[in-house]
C-alpha positions, 0 to 999 in steps of 0.5 A: 608475446606478439600481441604485446610486441604489437601494441608497443610497435603501434606506440613506438613506431611511426605510421607511415601510411598516415603520413602518406609515404609512398611505398615506391619511393620509401628508403630502405630504412622505411622498408625494414620498418614497415616489413617489421611491423607486417611481421609482427602484426601477421604473427599477432593475428595468427 
């Protein structure tokens, strides 16, 4: 289930690393998306 969710996230959610976002200057909603994507990716790989 997490592998499918990870693929959907990749298509829908923005990639902040490609945009060159500095993590220390990220807004709270950007940090929430980063954390969510990291959680889903970790679960999909494990």
